[in-house]
Each structure stands twice: as C-alpha cells, then as structure tokens.
C-alpha positions in Angstrom: 0.1 0.1 0.1 1.0 3.6 -0.7 -0.1 7.0 0.2 -0.5 9.5 -2.9 -1.1 13.3 -2.9 -4.8 13.7 -3.4 -4.1 16.8 -5.6 -1.4 15.7 -8.0 -1.3 11.9 -7.6 2.4 11.6 -6.6 3.4 8.7 -4.8 4.5 9.9 -1.1 5.4 6.7 0.7 7.5 3.5 0.0 5.3 0.1 0.2 3.7 0.1 3.6 1.1 -2.3 5.2 -1.9 -1.1 7.2 -1.5 -1.2 10.9 -3.8 -0.7 14.0 -3.6 1.6 16.9 -1.8 -0.9 18.7 1.2 -0.3 16.3 1.2 3.1 17.5 3.8 3.4 20.3 2.4 5.4 23.2 5.6 5.2 25.2 8.0 5.8 22.6 11.2 7.8 23.7 11.3 11.4 22.4 13.1 11.6 19.0 12.2 7.9 18.1 9.5 6.9 15.8 6.1 6.3 17.1 5.3 3.8 14.2 7.7 1.3 12.8 9.0 1.6 9.1 6.6 0.4 6.6 3.4 0.7 8.7 0.4 3.2 8.2 -1.6 3.8 11.3 -5.0 5.6 11.3 -5.6 7.6 14.3 -9.2 7.4 15.7 -11.8 10.0 15.0 -13.6 9.6 18.3 -13.1 7.8 21.6 -13.0 4.4 20.2 -9.5 4.3 21.5 -9.4 6.0 24.7 -5.9 5.2 25.6 -4.5 6.8 22.6 -6.8 9.9 22.8 -6.2 10.4 26.5 -2.4 10.2 25.9 -2.7 12.7 23.1 -4.9 15.0 25.0 -2.7 15.0 28.1 0.4 15.7 25.8 -1.3 18.5 24.0 -2.5 20.0 27.5 1.2 19.6 28.7 2.6 21.3 25.6 0.0 24.1 25.8 0.6 25.0 29.5 4.5 24.9 28.8 3.8 27.1 25.8 1.5 29.5 27.8 4.0 29.7 30.7 7.0 30.4 28.2 5.2 32.8 26.1 3.7 34.9 29.2 7.2 35.1 30.6 8.5 36.5 27.3 5.5 38.3 25.8 2.9 38.9 28.5 -0.8 38.4 27.9 -0.4 38.6 23.9 2.0 35.6 24.0 -0.4 33.7 26.4 -3.1 34.2 23.9 -1.1 33.1 21.0 -0.1 30.0 22.8 -3.8 29.0 23.2 -3.5 27.6 19.8 -0.9 24.8 20.6 -3.6 22.5 22.3 -5.9 22.8 19.3 -3.5 22.3 16.6 -1.2 19.6 18.2 -3.9 16.8 18.3 -5.0 15.6 14.7 -7.5 12.8 15.2 -8.2 10.9 12.1 -4.7 11.5 10.9 -2.7 8.8 9.0 0.6 8.5 10.8 3.7 7.1 9.1 7.4 6.7 10.1 9.5 9.6 8.5 11.8 6.9 7.1 8.7 5.4 5.1 8.1 8.8 3.3 9.7 9.8 0.0 11.2 13.0 1.5 12.2 14.5 -1.9 8.5 14.9 -2.5 7.8 16.9 0.6 8.6 20.5 1.4 8.3 22.7 4.5 5.0 24.6 4.8 3.2 26.8 7.3 4.7 27.5 10.8 7.7 25.0 11.0 9.5 25.4 14.4 11.8 23.3 16.4 15.3 23.1 17.7 16.5 19.9 16.1 13.7 19.1 13.7 10.0 20.0 13.4 7.9 20.3 16.7 4.4 20.0 14.8 2.8 22.3 17.5 1.4 24.8 15.0 -0.4 22.5 12.6 0.3 21.3 9.1 3.9 21.9 8.4 4.5 19.8 5.2 3.3 20.1 1.7 3.7 18.1 -1.5 6.0 19.8 -4.2 2.9 20.5 -6.0 1.9 22.8 -3.1 -0.9 20.9 -1.5 -0.7 20.8 2.3 -0.5 17.2 3.3 -0.1 17.0 7.2 2.2 17.7 10.1 5.8 16.2 10.7 7.0 15.8 14.3 10.6 15.1 14.4 12.1 17.3 17.2 14.4 16.1 19.9 11.4 16.1 22.5 8.7 14.9 20.3 8.1 11.3 18.8 9.2 11.1 15.1 6.4 10.9 12.9 4.3 12.5 10.0 0.6 12.8 10.5 -1.1 13.1 7.0 -4.4 14.8 6.9 -7.1 12.3 5.9 -8.4 14.4 3.0 -5.0 15.2 1.6 -3.9 11.8 0.6 -5.1 8.7 -1.3 -4.4 5.2 -0.1 -3.8 2.8 -2.9 -2.6 -1.0 -2.8 0.1 -0.5 -5.4 1.4 2.0 -7.9 -1.6 3.6 -9.7 0.0 4.2 -12.8 -0.7 1.6 -15.4 1.5 -1.5 -15.8 1.6 -0.9 -19.3 4.0 2.1 -18.9 3.5 5.7 -20.0 4.8 5.3 -23.5 2.4 2.2 -24.1 -0.5 3.7 -22.2 -0.3 7.1 -24.3 -0.3 4.9 -27.5 -3.4 2.9 -26.2 -5.2 6.2 -25.5 -4.2 7.8 -28.9 -5.5 4.6 -30.5 -8.7 4.5 -28.6 -9.3 8.2 -29.6 -8.5 7.5 -33.1 -11.2 4.7 -33.2 -13.6 7.0 -31.8 -13.2 9.6 -34.4 -13.4 7.1 -37.2 -16.5 5.7 -36.0 -18.0 9.2 -35.4 -17.0 10.2 -39.0 -18.3 6.9 -40.5 -21.9 7.7 -38.9 -22.2 10.9 -40.7 
C-alpha cells in the first residue's frame, strides 16, 4: 500500500502495510519513531481508542501549558493568547501516521509554521506540503517529540500499489491515442 497526494497523484510513501492503533507506540522515547517503518496507522476519530486519545490530550495539554508559561514570561498576555493555539493544533484525530523513514522525502517541502530546535515540533499545525503545493500534514521530528508524519486524511489517497498503468507511460499513451482515433473514425463513419 502507498499514500498518494490527493491533488497531483504523486506517490508519497514507500510500500507500507496497514497497521492498527496498537502499532502506535504511546511510550516511545522522544526523537524515536512512534510507528515502525513500513506501517500506516489511522488515528481514531472519536473515543473508540481512549488510551491513545487520552495520551494525546494530556500531551497537548502539557505542551499548551508549557507554551503558555513560556510565552507569558516572554510576551505577557499577548504571548499567552497566541500560545492557546497549541492545544487545538497539536492533536490531529483521524490523521494517518507514518514513520518519516517510510516517506519519499524529496516530494515533501516545509509549509506553514515549521518550528523546532532539532527538527519540526508540529505544534502549529500542518507543516508539510507536496511539491505541487498541496498541504499534506504535520511532521513531528524534534528532539522532544516522537518522530512521525501525520497526514491529513483528505490530503492523501491510499492505494494498494502504484496507481500508474503497468503498461508504462509510452504504451499507455499509445493505447489512449489509438482509442481516440477509433472513436473519431466511428464518429466520421456515422455521418
């Protein structure tokens, strides 16, 4: 299975297999992947998996409190208000989680607010886009976060194999031209 950009159709991942929430490592060490290479995990949309959601909520709350405290110390009330966004943007339920090593990195670029000291912290929402410009999701790869890329479910298409024809581009183009030519001849013959 691969993930493809929903806008341009580019393949974004190496061959992966579908995983379950149990493949998502809640106890991973910061800087380490939360999902093994070659596995795609769908985060739950609701409370179907309370342990994962509780972990995510607590982590977001801790991040938000740290951000509020730090921001207030630096910028006063305005910094505190800006830091309120952290909790709402750091949890992406329904996201598709992939190990960064499973992603074809040359096809992704930084987008949006992309902060962190050793990588991307992912606290400000989506920070990765396809080279076509479509926003795809959030990379978390800083020294204090799990290493993962969370694709937005509507931004990617899941397919079991390469979506391009097995005929190859040249053969496929010839087949399309032949089919169009046949339709034109039939249409002209019916006049």
